[in-house]
N, C-alpha and C positions, 0 to 999 in steps of 0.2 A: 481318377474318378471314383468316387465312393459309391459302392453298390448298396442300395437300401436293404436293410435286414427286416425279417418278419417281426411284427409287433408281438411281444410275448403276452400270452393269455394269463391273467392272474389266477392263482389257485384259490378256489372257493370250496371249503369242505362241505360235506353233506350236512343237512340240518339234523340236530340232535333232539328236536322236539318230539314228544310222544305222538302216538297215533291220534288221528282225528276223533274227537269225542262229541262234537256238536254239528257235524255236517261239513260244509266246505271250509269253515274256520271257527275259531272260538271268539265269541263276543267279549267285551271288556269285563263284564261281571262274571264270566266263566274262566278267566285266565288263571285264577288260583287253582281251580280244579284241573285245568288242562296241563299246567306246567309242573305239578308236583303230585306224587303218589304216596306221600308219607302217611296220610291218614286224615280223618275228619277233624282231629284235635289240633291241627297246626294253626288254624286261625285263632282258636282260643288261647293257645300258647303265645302267639304274637301279641294279642290284646293284653294278656296278663303281664308280659314283660314290658309292654309299652306303658301300662298304667303305673307300674312300680317305678319305672324310670321317670315318668312325668311327675309323680309325686315328689321324688327326690329333687329333680331340677327346679320345679316350681317352689319348693320349700327353700332351696338355696337362694333363689331370686328374691323371695319375700324377706329372708333374713338379711340379705345384703341391703335391700331397700330400707328395712327397719333400722339397721345399724347406721345407715347414712343419714336418715331423718333424725335419729337421736343424737348423732354427732353434730348435726346442724342446729337442732332445736332440742335441747335436753328436757324442756318442759312438756314435750309431746307425750301422750299416753297411748295405751294400746287401742283404745276405741277410735282415736283419731287415725291411727295407722290402718286399722281395719276398714274404716269408712273410705279412706283414700284408695284402698286396694279394691273395693267393691263398687265404687261409684265412678262413672265416667264424667270427668270435669275437664273441660277444655282450657280452663284457667290454671290447671295444675299439670304442666307438661311432664313432670317426673312421675306422678301417679299414672298418667295416661300412658307413658312409655312402659311402665311396669306391667300394666294390664295387657297391652298389645304384645309385649315380649313374652309374657307367660302363655299366651295363646300361640304365638309363632313357633315356640320350641316344640310343639306337637309334630311339626313336619320332620325335623331330623330324628326325633325320638322314634317315630313310626318307621322310618327307613332303617334305623339301626336295629330295632326289634325284629323287623321282617328279615333282615340279613342274618341275624343270629338264629332264627328258627329255620329259614329255608336254605341257608348256606349257599346262596347264589346271588348274582347281581339283581338289583331290585328295579330295573328300568321298566318292567311291565306293570309296575304300580301306576305309572303315569299314563301309558297308552298302549295300544296293541302294537305300536312300532318299536317298543322297548326303550323309549326315551321320551322326553318332553319335547313336543314339536313346537319349537319357538316361533317359527314363521306363522303357523296356524294360530298360536296364542296371540301374537301381535295383531293379526288380522281380526280375530274375534274381539280383542280389546278396542281396536279402532271402531268396529261396528257398535260396540256397547257405548262408547263415548258419544257417537253421533246420535244414537237412539235416546240416551239419557239427556243430552242437551236439548233435543227437540221436545221431548215429552215434559221435561222440567220447565222449559219456557212456557209451554201451554198450560201447565198446572198452576203456575203463578197467576195466570189470568183468571182462574176460578176463585170464588169466594172461599176463604178458609173458615173452618168451624171455630167458634170461640172456645178458648180454653185448651186448644190443641197445640198452641205454640210452645208451651213449656216455659222454662227459664232461659230467655234469650240474652246472650252477652255479645254486645257489639265489639268490633276490633278496638275501638277507642277505649272501651271500658276494660279490655283484657290486657294487662301489662305483659303477659307472656304470649302475645299473639304470634310472634315470629317463631318462638320455640315450639309452641303447640302445632303450628302449621308444618314445621320441619318433621316433628315426630309423626304426624299423620302421613306425610308423603313418604317417609322412610320405612315405617313399620307396618302400616296398613296392608300393603301388598303381601308381605310375608304372613301376616295374621290371616288374611282371607285365603291364601293358598294353603296354609296349614289346615284350616277347617275343611277345605275341599278334599285334601288328601285323606283326612280321617273319615268324614261322613260319606263322600262319594267314592273314595278310593278303597279304604279298608273295609268299611261296612258293606258296600255294594259287592265287593269281591268275596267277602265272608259269606254273605247270604247266597251268592251265586255258587259258592263251593258246595252248598247243600241243595239248593233249589235251582232248577234249570231255567224257568220262565223269567224273563227280565222284569216283569211287573213286580215280582216279590223283591228283587234287588233295588228297585226304584222306590217303592212305597214303604217298606219296612223301616228304613233309616229315618223317614220323615219325622215321626214323633220324637225321636231323640234330638233331632236338630231343632225342632220347635221348642222343646222344653229347655234348651240352652239359651233361649231369649226371653227375658222377663217382660212381656208385653201383655196387653189386654187381649181379648178374643179377636178383635179386629187386627191388631198387630201380629198375633200368632197366625191368623189366617193368611196374612200377607207373607209371613215367613214360610208357611206351608206351601203356598203357591211357588215361592222361590225355590224351595227344596225339590219339589216335583219337577219343575222345569230344569233345574241343574242336573238332577238324576237322569231325566230323559235325554238331555244333550250329551251327557257322558256316555250313555249307551248308544246313542245315535251316531256320534262322531268317533266312538272308540277310544276316548281319552278324556282327561280332565281339563284340557286347555280351554274349551268354551265355558265351562262352569267356573274356572278360575278367573277368566276375564270378566264374566258377569259379576262375580262376587267382589272382585277388586274395585271395579267401577262403582258398584252400588255402595260399598263401604266408604270409598273416597268421597262420594257425593254426600253421604250421611254425615261423616265427620267433618268434611270440608264446609258444608253449609252451617254446621254447628260452630266451627271456628270463626266463620264470617258473620255469625249472629243471625242467620236465616232460619235456623231450626235448633232443636235441643236434642242432642244425641242420647241424653239420659232420660228422656220422656218415655213413660210407659203407656200413655194414652195415645191412641191413633185414630184419626178421623176416617170417615168413609171415603172422603175425597182422596186421602193418601192411599187407601186401599185400592181404589179404582185406578189411580195414577200408577201405582206399583204393578197392578195386573196388566195394564196396557203396555207399560214399558217392557215387562218380561215377555209378554206375547209378541211384541214387535221384534225384540231381540231374537227370540226363538225363530221367527219367520225369516229374519235376515240370515241367521246362521244356517238354517236349512237351505236357503237359496245358494249361499256361498259353498256349502258342502256339496250340493249337487253339481255345481260348476267345477269343483275341484276333483280330488282323488275319489272321494266317495267310499273310501275303505273304512269299515268299522269293525272288522274281524281280524284275528291273527291267523295267518295261513299256517296251518299245522303241517301240511304236506308241501314240501318245497317245490317250486315250479321246475320244469325240465330245464336242464342245462342247455344254453344255446349252442348251436353248431357254428364254429368259427371257420370261415373259408380262408385259405392261404392268400396272402396279398398278390396282386397281379403286377408284374414288373413290365417295363416298357420294352418288351421283346427280348429280354435277357434275364437269366436267373443268377443269383449270387453263387459263387463257388461253394462247393460242399466241402467243409472242413472235416478233419478226422474226429472221431469220438474221443472223449476224455479217457485216459488210460485207466485200466482196472487195477486196483491196489494189488501190488505184488507182481505185476506183469509190466514189461516195457511198453511205453506208449506207442501207439500205431499212428503214424503221421498220414496226413492226407495224400491223395494221389496227385502227382504233378500235372500241371496243365499240358494237354496234348497239342503240340504245335503242328505245322505242316509235315507231311510224310517225306522221308528222305528220298533222293532220286534213285530210280531203278537203273542199275548198270546193265550192260550187254551180257550175253551168254558167253561162256569160255569157248575158245577156238577148238576145233576138232584136231586131234593129234595128227601131225603130218601136213597140216595146212597152215599157211601163214595167218596170223590173227587179223581180225578186222579192226582197223584203227578207228579211234573215236569212242571205243568202248573199253572199259577196264577189263583185262583178262581175269578169269577166275581160276585159281590154281587148285590143284588136287588136295584132297584131304591128307593130313599127316598120317604116317604109318602107325598101325596099332602096335603098342609096345609088346614085344615077345613074338611077333610074327614077321616073316620076311616081307619086304616091300612088294607090292604087286608089279608084275612084269607086263609091259605093254604087249598085248597079243599080236600086234601088227609086225611081221618080220621086216628086216632091212632089205632093200633091193639087192639082188645078186649081181656081182661084177660081170661085165660083158665078156663073152668067150673070145679066145685068141685064134684068129684064122689066117695068120701070116705064114711066111716060109719057116721051115724048121730052123731052130736056133742051135748053135754050137754050145758045147758046155760052157766055154768061156763067155758066151753071150747070154747066159741065163740071167734073168733080172735079180738084181740084188734086193736085199731086204728093204722093204719100204718103197720099191720101184715097181712100175707096171710094165708089162711086156709091150714092145712097140707094135703098133698096128700097121697094116700094109700101107696105108696112106700116109704114114709118118716117115720122117727122114731118119735113115739108119744112123746109129751112132758110129763114130770112127773105131776101126779095128785096133785092138791093143797091140803093142809091140812086144815080140818075144825075144828077149836078149840072149837066150841060150839055145835058140833054134839054129841048125846047120844044114847044108845041102841045097841051099837056095841062093843062087848067084844074085838074083835080084835083090834078095834080102841083104846079102853081104855088102854089095855095092852101095845099096841104100844106106847100110849102116856105116860103111867107110866114108861114104860121101858126107854123110852127116856129121861124122866126127873123125878127123884125121888121126888123132891120138888113139882112137879105138882101133883103126886099121893097122897101124904099126904095132900095136900091142898084139893084134891077132896074128900078124906075120911072124912075129917072134915065136 
């Protein structure tokens, strides 16, 4: 029968995070301040290294694209190449891929520059959990898809402003429809996530490194994000609302997952509608109806995420003080405990083996008999201890019984007891008298002798 053993408790080292600096925990925009003490200049160094790396990588991508175009069409000029790199055209999948890829590389470049400056793992760039919470990201993405489908279906029922459609290209008129659709589906998620890591990750944590209140970290990066989109004032207002909502969700949920989900679904809708000929992704004029529709969609998504977040973990800060270690009780066995084995041997000393299992006690035998008395059978006699070396054996203090005294008739000298014989007692039969062969003067004796032996008589008469 196998005895169950106790379940080992995994070793968990104590937290190495610094002391609490913002109360019970550090919010997302304060992680850079809470996790490093090198100085105020570290965010600037991260940004400088990131800009240099981005210029190098984007230049390499542009040169590769230019060389490929010139190899395919030697008649192309520099103006044609520049126009293809700056204009979003869904009929040009190669140019569209270069534009999206040049934005997507900001994500790994930011991670690399942050690692070079901080010298530690960069998981807290994504969330307070130290990693990208994929389950929460997928849940937010599903909520964004539902909201966008419902609001977009309702917006198509409203009358559109004239001149706001732009240059629409139907799938039948687009020879590269399939290629453009694949480019959008494969690269837009990375492009949207890269923008969130830069504007809601790096910029929010950089501002939070110097300013404590979250409003500064949410609002200050908004102008930079708006200037990166070449729209009219209506379109830039829509982009500004989007940036504020993404910043608030990042602070509220303690990570970039909700903002990434919103950005991915929004860009997939924009580029996807353009590929299917429902809108123009390169249009710079935006209608009021589009602004209202965008604000309603963003507000609905924020409300759904807030509801989901309240139903879930609801954690938006990094616990700087580790929780107390739980007390583990030993397992309870069914009336028996496992045997206790010996401890492992100490190096340089022989091993100590475990104690043997104690079985039933041996039988108790009887006491030894008293000297001079017969032993009591049925019990094993106990013999004395062996003598101590160098000392005489101990003598029994009990003396032997003295022989009985002789009270019979006096004995003649020839009747004295021989060696090893006892004297006859009065009630015992006397032993026969010995014959004296050389005794004379006794007739009786002579006749007895002669009668007994005739040859002896004749010899005596001679």
